[in-house]
C-alpha positions as CSV (number, residue, x, y, z in Angstrom):
1,X,95.4,205.8,168.0
2,X,94.5,203.6,171.0
3,X,96.2,200.2,171.7
4,X,93.3,198.1,170.4
5,X,93.4,200.3,166.9
6,X,96.9,199.9,166.4
7,X,96.9,196.0,167.1
8,X,93.6,195.5,165.1
9,X,95.9,197.6,162.2
10,X,98.6,195.3,162.7
11,X,96.6,191.9,162.9
12,X,94.7,192.9,159.4
13,X,97.8,193.8,157.6
14,X,100.1,190.8,158.6
15,X,96.6,188.5,157.5
16,X,96.8,190.3,153.7
17,X,100.4,188.8,154.3
18,X,99.1,185.2,155.1
19,X,96.6,185.0,152.1
20,X,99.3,186.2,149.6
21,X,102.0,183.6,150.7
22,X,98.9,181.2,150.6
23,X,98.5,181.8,147.0
24,X,101.8,181.9,146.2
25,X,101.7,178.4,147.9
26,X,98.5,177.4,145.6
27,X,100.5,178.4,142.7
28,X,103.2,176.4,143.4
29,X,101.0,173.3,144.1
30,X,99.1,173.7,140.5
31,X,102.4,173.2,138.9
32,X,103.5,170.1,141.4
33,X,103.6,166.6,140.6
34,X,100.5,164.4,141.1
35,X,101.5,163.2,144.1
36,X,102.8,166.4,145.6
37,X,100.4,168.2,144.9
38,X,98.2,166.3,147.3
39,X,100.6,167.2,149.8
40,X,100.0,170.7,149.1
41,X,96.3,170.8,149.3
42,X,96.9,168.9,152.8
43,X,99.0,171.8,154.3
44,X,97.2,174.8,152.2
45,X,94.1,173.5,153.8
46,X,95.7,173.6,157.1
47,X,96.8,176.9,156.7
48,X,92.9,178.2,155.3
49,X,91.9,176.8,158.6
50,X,94.4,178.8,160.7
51,X,93.9,181.7,158.9
52,X,89.8,181.5,159.6
53,X,90.4,181.2,163.1
54,X,93.1,184.2,163.0
55,X,90.1,186.2,161.5
56,X,87.2,185.3,164.0
57,X,89.9,186.5,166.2
58,X,90.5,189.8,164.5
59,X,86.4,190.6,163.7
60,X,86.5,190.1,167.6
61,X,88.7,192.6,168.2
62,X,86.9,194.7,166.5
63,X,83.3,194.1,168.2
64,X,84.7,194.0,171.7
65,X,84.4,196.9,174.2
66,X,87.7,197.7,175.9
67,X,86.8,196.1,179.3
68,X,87.0,192.6,177.2
69,X,89.6,193.5,174.7
70,X,92.4,192.1,176.6
71,X,90.7,188.4,177.2
72,X,90.2,188.7,173.1
73,X,93.8,189.7,172.7
74,X,95.3,186.9,174.3
75,X,92.8,184.3,171.8
76,X,94.4,186.8,169.1
77,X,98.1,186.4,170.5
78,X,97.5,182.9,170.4
79,X,96.2,182.0,167.2
80,X,98.7,184.6,165.2
81,X,101.4,182.0,167.1
82,X,99.7,179.5,165.8
83,X,99.4,180.5,162.2
84,X,102.7,182.3,162.1
85,X,104.2,178.9,162.9
86,X,102.0,177.3,160.4
87,X,103.4,179.5,157.9
88,X,106.8,178.7,158.9
89,X,106.1,175.1,158.3
90,X,104.4,175.2,155.1
91,X,107.3,177.8,153.7
92,X,109.9,175.0,154.5
93,X,107.4,171.9,152.9
94,X,107.2,174.0,150.1
95,X,110.6,175.3,149.5
């Protein structure tokens, strides 16, 4: 398995975990009072947008040849960091 393959598998696993967390937060939002529900929805919207950005980077990684892989990986790393921070911030707000 190449570094690219290993990295891609790692991203795919993380994407699944993030999606599961978003689903849990969505369930909490549905139980919340109306005013809190608006805040939950705003946070979920941001998380979905970051998740979508991460999916774009993952798709780029899977399509690109090795010459461009390092450039794409750098973008994916940034998107990963942004998504991780957004997820941590959201869990703090949802807890």
